[in-house]
C-alpha positions as CSV (number, residue, x, y, z in Angstrom):
1,M,75.6,8.6,-11.2
2,A,75.3,8.6,-7.3
3,I,73.1,11.7,-7.6
4,E,70.8,10.1,-10.2
5,K,70.6,7.1,-8.0
6,Q,69.5,9.0,-5.0
7,K,67.0,11.0,-7.1
8,L,65.6,7.6,-8.3
9,I,65.4,6.2,-4.8
10,L,63.6,9.5,-3.6
11,I,61.2,9.4,-6.4
12,S,60.5,5.8,-5.8
13,G,60.0,6.5,-2.1
14,V,57.5,9.4,-3.0
15,V,55.6,7.1,-5.3
16,L,55.4,4.4,-2.9
17,G,54.2,6.8,-0.2
18,V,51.5,8.1,-2.5
19,V,50.4,4.6,-3.3
20,A,50.3,3.7,0.4
21,I,48.2,6.8,1.2
22,L,45.8,6.0,-1.7
23,M,45.5,2.3,-0.5
24,T,44.9,3.6,3.0
25,K,42.2,5.8,2.0
26,M,40.5,3.2,-0.2
27,Y,40.7,0.9,2.9
28,L,39.2,3.5,5.1
29,D,36.4,4.4,2.7
30,Q,35.6,0.7,2.3
31,Q,35.3,0.4,6.0
32,K,33.1,3.5,6.2
33,Q,30.8,2.2,3.6
34,E,30.5,-1.2,5.3
35,A,29.8,0.6,8.7
36,Q,27.1,2.7,7.0
37,A,25.5,-0.3,5.4
38,Q,25.5,-2.0,8.8
39,A,24.1,1.1,10.5
40,K,21.4,1.1,7.9
41,K,20.3,-2.5,8.4
42,T,20.3,-1.9,12.2
43,L,18.1,1.1,11.8
44,A,15.8,-0.8,9.4
45,K,15.5,-3.5,11.9
46,I,14.7,-1.3,14.8
47,Q,12.2,0.7,12.6
48,A,10.4,-2.6,11.6
49,N,9.8,-3.4,15.3
50,Q,8.5,0.1,16.1
51,S,5.3,2.1,15.2
52,V,4.2,5.7,15.5
53,V,1.2,6.3,17.9
54,L,-0.5,9.1,19.3
55,V,0.0,10.0,23.1
56,A,-1.2,12.8,25.2
57,K,0.8,15.9,25.7
58,Q,-0.9,16.7,28.8
59,D,-3.5,15.2,31.3
60,I,-6.8,15.1,29.6
61,A,-10.0,14.9,31.9
62,S,-12.8,12.6,31.2
63,G,-15.6,14.4,29.0
64,S,-12.9,16.6,27.2
65,V,-13.1,17.2,23.5
66,I,-10.0,16.0,21.8
67,E,-8.1,18.8,20.1
68,A,-4.9,18.6,18.1
69,N,-2.9,20.7,20.7
70,M,-3.5,17.8,23.2
71,L,-1.8,15.1,21.2
72,E,1.7,14.4,19.9
73,S,3.2,11.4,17.9
74,S,5.5,9.0,19.6
75,I,7.6,6.0,18.5
76,V,6.9,3.0,20.5
77,P,8.0,-0.7,20.4
78,N,5.5,-2.9,18.8
79,Q,5.3,-5.0,21.9
80,F,4.2,-2.1,24.0
81,I,1.5,-0.7,21.8
82,Q,-1.8,-0.8,23.5
83,P,-4.8,-2.4,21.7
84,Q,-6.8,0.1,19.5
85,A,-4.1,2.6,19.8
86,A,-4.8,5.7,17.5
87,T,-2.3,6.4,14.9
88,S,-4.0,9.3,13.0
89,I,-5.0,12.7,14.5
90,E,-7.8,13.1,12.0
91,R,-9.4,10.0,13.3
92,V,-9.8,11.3,17.0
93,L,-10.4,15.1,16.6
94,G,-13.6,16.2,18.0
95,M,-14.1,13.0,19.9
96,I,-14.9,13.0,23.7
97,T,-12.9,11.0,26.3
98,L,-14.9,8.5,28.2
99,A,-12.1,8.2,30.9
100,P,-9.2,10.3,32.1
101,I,-6.0,10.1,30.0
102,S,-2.6,10.8,31.6
103,K,0.3,12.7,30.2
104,S,2.3,10.5,27.7
105,E,-0.3,8.0,27.8
106,Q,-1.2,6.2,24.4
107,I,-4.6,7.4,23.0
108,S,-6.7,4.4,22.9
109,L,-9.9,4.4,20.8
110,S,-11.7,2.4,23.6
111,K,-11.6,5.5,25.8
112,L,-13.2,7.9,23.1
113,S,-16.6,8.5,22.0
114,K,-17.7,9.7,18.5
115,A,-20.1,12.1,20.1
116,R,-19.7,15.9,18.8
117,R,-19.9,18.8,21.1
118,E,-22.4,20.6,18.8
119,S,-26.0,20.3,20.0
120,G,-26.8,19.1,16.5
121,G,-24.0,16.7,16.3
122,S,-26.0,13.9,15.0
123,S,-26.9,15.7,11.8
124,L,-25.3,14.7,8.6
125,A,-24.1,18.3,7.9
126,S,-22.4,18.8,11.1
127,N,-20.6,15.4,11.0
128,T,-19.2,16.2,7.5
129,P,-15.5,17.3,7.8
130,A,-14.5,20.6,6.4
131,G,-13.4,20.2,2.9
132,K,-15.3,17.0,2.2
133,R,-18.7,16.3,0.6
134,A,-21.4,13.7,1.7
135,I,-22.3,11.5,-1.1
136,S,-24.7,8.4,-0.8
137,I,-23.9,5.3,-2.8
138,A,-25.7,2.0,-3.3
139,V,-23.3,-0.9,-2.3
140,D,-23.6,-4.3,-3.9
141,N,-23.0,-6.1,-0.7
142,M,-25.3,-4.0,1.4
143,A,-27.2,-6.8,2.8
144,S,-24.2,-8.1,4.7
145,L,-22.5,-4.8,5.6
146,S,-25.6,-3.2,6.9
147,G,-25.2,-5.1,10.2
148,M,-21.5,-4.3,10.6
149,V,-20.7,-0.8,9.1
150,R,-21.5,2.1,11.4
151,P,-21.3,5.9,11.1
152,G,-17.7,6.7,12.2
153,D,-16.1,3.7,10.5
154,Y,-13.5,3.9,7.9
155,V,-13.6,1.9,4.7
156,D,-12.0,1.2,1.4
157,V,-14.1,1.5,-1.7
158,I,-13.7,-0.9,-4.7
159,A,-15.6,-1.2,-7.8
160,T,-16.4,-4.0,-10.4
161,L,-16.2,-2.6,-13.8
162,Q,-16.1,-3.6,-17.5
163,V,-12.5,-2.3,-18.3
164,P,-11.6,-1.9,-22.2
165,V,-8.6,-4.0,-23.3
166,Q,-6.7,-4.0,-26.5
167,G,-5.9,-7.4,-27.7
168,A,-2.9,-8.6,-29.7
169,D,-4.8,-8.2,-33.0
170,G,-5.6,-4.5,-32.2
171,Q,-9.2,-5.2,-31.4
172,I,-10.8,-3.5,-28.4
173,S,-12.8,-5.7,-26.0
174,S,-14.1,-5.5,-22.5
175,Q,-12.8,-7.4,-19.3
176,V,-14.2,-7.5,-16.0
177,A,-11.8,-6.0,-13.3
178,V,-12.0,-5.0,-9.6
179,V,-10.6,-1.6,-9.4
180,P,-9.6,0.2,-6.0
181,L,-11.1,3.6,-5.9
182,F,-10.4,5.2,-2.5
183,Q,-9.0,4.2,0.8
184,N,-9.5,5.4,4.4
185,V,-12.9,6.8,3.7
186,L,-15.0,8.1,6.6
187,V,-18.6,6.7,6.8
188,L,-21.1,9.5,7.7
189,A,-24.3,7.5,7.6
190,V,-25.7,4.1,7.1
191,G,-29.3,4.5,5.7
192,Q,-30.8,7.3,7.8
193,N,-28.4,6.5,10.9
194,T,-25.9,9.3,11.3
195,G,-24.2,8.1,14.4
196,F,-24.3,8.5,18.2
197,T,-26.0,11.2,20.1
198,A,-24.1,13.3,22.6
199,G,-24.8,10.8,25.5
200,A,-23.8,7.7,23.6
201,T,-21.1,5.3,24.7
202,S,-17.9,4.7,22.6
203,R,-18.6,3.1,19.3
204,Y,-15.8,0.7,20.0
205,S,-17.6,-0.8,23.0
206,E,-20.1,-3.5,22.8
207,K,-23.1,-1.2,22.9
208,E,-24.1,0.0,19.4
209,A,-26.6,2.7,18.2
210,P,-29.7,1.3,16.9
211,S,-29.8,1.0,13.0
212,S,-32.4,2.8,11.0
213,G,-33.5,2.3,7.4
214,G,-32.6,4.2,4.4
215,G,-33.1,2.5,1.2
216,G,-29.8,0.5,1.3
217,L,-27.5,3.6,1.0
218,I,-24.2,4.3,2.7
219,T,-23.1,8.0,2.9
220,L,-19.4,8.6,2.5
221,A,-17.2,11.8,3.2
222,L,-15.2,12.6,0.0
223,A,-13.4,15.4,-1.8
224,S,-15.2,17.1,-4.5
225,Q,-13.2,15.3,-7.2
226,E,-13.5,12.0,-5.6
227,A,-17.4,12.6,-5.3
228,N,-17.6,13.2,-9.0
229,L,-15.6,10.2,-9.7
230,I,-17.6,7.9,-7.5
231,A,-20.7,9.1,-9.0
232,F,-19.5,8.2,-12.4
233,V,-18.3,4.9,-11.5
234,Q,-21.7,4.2,-9.7
235,E,-23.3,4.5,-13.2
236,Q,-20.9,2.0,-14.8
237,G,-20.7,-0.9,-12.4
238,K,-21.1,-2.2,-8.8
239,M,-19.2,-1.0,-5.7
240,R,-18.2,-2.7,-2.5
241,L,-16.8,-1.7,0.8
242,T,-14.1,-3.3,2.8
243,L,-14.1,-2.4,6.6
244,R,-10.8,-1.0,8.1
245,S,-9.5,-1.6,11.6
246,P,-10.0,1.5,13.8
247,A,-6.3,1.8,14.5
248,D,-5.4,1.5,10.6
249,A,-5.2,4.8,8.6
250,S,-2.5,3.7,6.2
251,V,-3.0,4.1,2.4
252,E,-1.0,1.9,0.2
253,P,-0.9,1.0,-3.6
254,V,-3.3,-1.7,-4.7
255,V,-3.1,-3.4,-8.1
256,P,-6.5,-3.8,-9.8
257,A,-7.8,-7.4,-9.8
258,S,-8.4,-9.4,-13.1
259,W,-7.9,-12.9,-14.4
260,E,-4.3,-12.2,-15.0
261,T,-3.5,-10.8,-11.5
262,L,-5.6,-13.8,-9.9
263,F,-3.5,-16.5,-11.7
264,Q,-0.2,-14.5,-11.0
265,Y,-1.2,-14.3,-7.1
266,I,-2.2,-18.1,-7.0
267,M,0.6,-19.3,-9.1
268,P,3.4,-16.8,-8.8
269,Q,6.0,-19.2,-10.0
270,Q,3.9,-20.4,-13.1
271,K,5.3,-18.9,-16.3
272,S,3.2,-18.4,-19.3
273,A,3.6,-20.8,-22.0
274,E,5.9,-19.8,-24.7
275,V,4.9,-20.0,-28.3
276,K,7.2,-22.6,-29.9
277,E,8.3,-22.1,-33.7
278,A,7.6,-24.8,-36.0
279,P,10.6,-26.8,-36.8
280,A,12.2,-26.0,-40.1
281,A,11.8,-28.5,-42.8
282,P,14.9,-30.8,-43.2
283,V,17.2,-29.8,-46.2
284,V,17.1,-32.6,-48.8
285,D,20.4,-33.1,-50.6
286,T,19.6,-33.8,-54.3
287,T,23.2,-33.9,-55.4
288,E,24.2,-37.2,-57.2
289,Y,27.5,-38.8,-56.1
290,V,29.7,-41.5,-57.4
291,E,32.1,-43.6,-55.4
292,V,35.7,-43.7,-56.5
293,F,38.3,-46.1,-54.9
294,R,41.8,-45.0,-54.8
295,G,43.9,-47.7,-53.2
296,L,42.1,-48.4,-49.9
297,N,40.5,-45.1,-49.7
298,K,36.9,-44.5,-50.9
299,E,35.8,-41.0,-52.0
300,K,32.4,-39.6,-52.9
301,V,32.6,-37.5,-56.0
302,S,29.6,-35.2,-57.0
303,L,28.3,-35.3,-60.5
304,I,27.8,-31.8,-61.8
305,K,24.9,-31.6,-64.2
């Protein structure tokens, strides 16, 4: 009996030790998960207060043509980002510096000119990036944009179209919708104006190139498939441009605008009215009863026909 009792005590001790180890492991795993979650929150907070900008890898002299090997990306706190700091290499390649830029200095668009180094840099063909196609479109709000959009600007293209919609009864009808087509598109020309000459100042300064007529057209740089799509859309509806900030090269998903999305944006808390079912007709009991007194108790007895 004593041996069996010792075995029982030994087994109980082993079981309790295993349980203690498992509980300790669970506690450590929980603490690790909480620490990782806290670290993620801290990192997300830090990232929200920082942005990626372009800085110079070397000293760049005034009048130099910007090339990719001169630049690198750097993470900078938002409060230390300079005005018009460039964030996209594609935006500044081929541009000429108007002032010296020191190593590790942020690349500011105010120190750059859109001029090209080719002698024919003002021609439309020489300004068209490799892999892109120049296509001219008639813009619906040309009268207002002609005084603001310049060659070298970046825009978003949206179109107003009649979109087919299938109703609840299965019938196909059309509905007006504003559809986002392309974002961050380079403007090559406004009318016949293809931009600055080699001696022009920065297009971000107050001095601007003179405008020239061209039949109310804006020429964009698009990929081959994008050019085909915009040519198709141009035959179906009207197009508009929205002007982007020189320092903004982000592309984000945009929901097409319609009456439904408009009301959802204006009244996000407003729920659509639910169709209420008609109340069921009350059930009429046609059974006949007779009252029977049994002492002080009264009962209703149905008459079966």
